[in-house]
C-alpha positions in Angstrom: 39.0 7.7 -12.9 36.5 5.5 -12.1 37.3 3.2 -14.7 40.0 2.1 -12.5 38.1 1.6 -9.5 35.4 -0.9 -11.7 34.0 1.6 -13.5 32.0 0.4 -16.6 34.8 0.7 -18.6 37.4 -1.2 -16.0 38.2 -3.8 -19.1 38.7 -1.2 -21.8 40.5 0.8 -19.1 42.8 -2.4 -18.3 43.5 -2.9 -22.0 44.8 0.6 -22.4 47.0 0.4 -20.3 48.6 -2.9 -21.1 49.6 -1.0 -24.2 53.0 0.6 -25.5 52.7 4.4 -26.4 52.7 3.9 -29.9 49.9 1.5 -29.7 48.3 3.9 -27.5 47.8 7.0 -29.5 47.3 4.8 -32.3 44.1 3.9 -30.7 43.3 7.3 -30.3 43.7 8.0 -33.2 41.5 5.4 -34.4 38.9 5.6 -31.8 38.2 9.6 -32.8 38.6 8.0 -36.7 35.8 5.2 -36.3 33.2 7.8 -34.3 34.1 10.5 -37.4 33.1 8.1 -40.1 30.2 7.2 -38.0 29.5 10.5 -37.8 29.9 11.1 -41.5 27.1 7.5 -41.8 24.3 10.0 -39.8 25.6 13.1 -42.1 24.8 10.4 -45.9 23.2 7.6 -44.8 22.2 6.4 -47.8 26.1 6.1 -48.8 26.4 3.3 -46.5 23.2 1.9 -46.2 22.2 1.0 -50.0 18.8 0.5 -49.9 18.7 3.3 -47.5 15.4 5.0 -49.0 13.6 2.3 -49.1 13.9 1.8 -45.3 10.7 2.2 -43.5 11.1 4.7 -40.8 11.7 3.3 -37.8 14.4 1.0 -39.4 15.7 3.7 -40.7 15.9 5.5 -36.8 17.5 1.5 -35.3 20.2 2.0 -37.5 20.9 5.9 -36.6 21.0 5.7 -33.3 22.7 2.1 -33.6 25.6 4.9 -34.6 24.7 7.4 -32.3 25.5 4.5 -30.2 28.5 3.7 -31.2 30.0 7.4 -31.9 29.2 7.7 -27.5 31.7 4.3 -27.5 34.1 5.8 -29.1 34.0 8.3 -27.5 34.2 6.7 -24.0 36.9 4.7 -25.7 39.7 7.6 -26.9 38.9 10.0 -23.5 40.2 7.2 -21.6 43.4 6.3 -23.8 43.5 10.2 -23.5 43.8 10.2 -19.6 46.0 7.0 -19.6 48.6 9.2 -22.5 48.2 12.4 -19.9 49.1 10.1 -17.0 52.2 8.9 -19.1 52.7 12.7 -20.1 52.7 11.7 -23.5 50.5 13.9 -24.8 49.5 17.5 -23.7 47.3 18.1 -21.6 43.5 19.8 -22.2 
């Protein structure tokens, strides 16, 4: 795992590896829930941004791009947490 060797997510790795097993499992669920919430925002942006219909296309594109970036970040964090959990033997190998 490149995070151990100082990759771009080294800080996240250090934070997650110091968590207890229960905290780590909670983090995994939280990252998954947050990614799903952002995916829902992409499916129905008008439910999350009150004046969505009034926004110009560039603004809408920027908001959607931000949500996509957030989904990717949550997925990366979840993958790191799951790898640590597998190393500890607290989740099944995939």
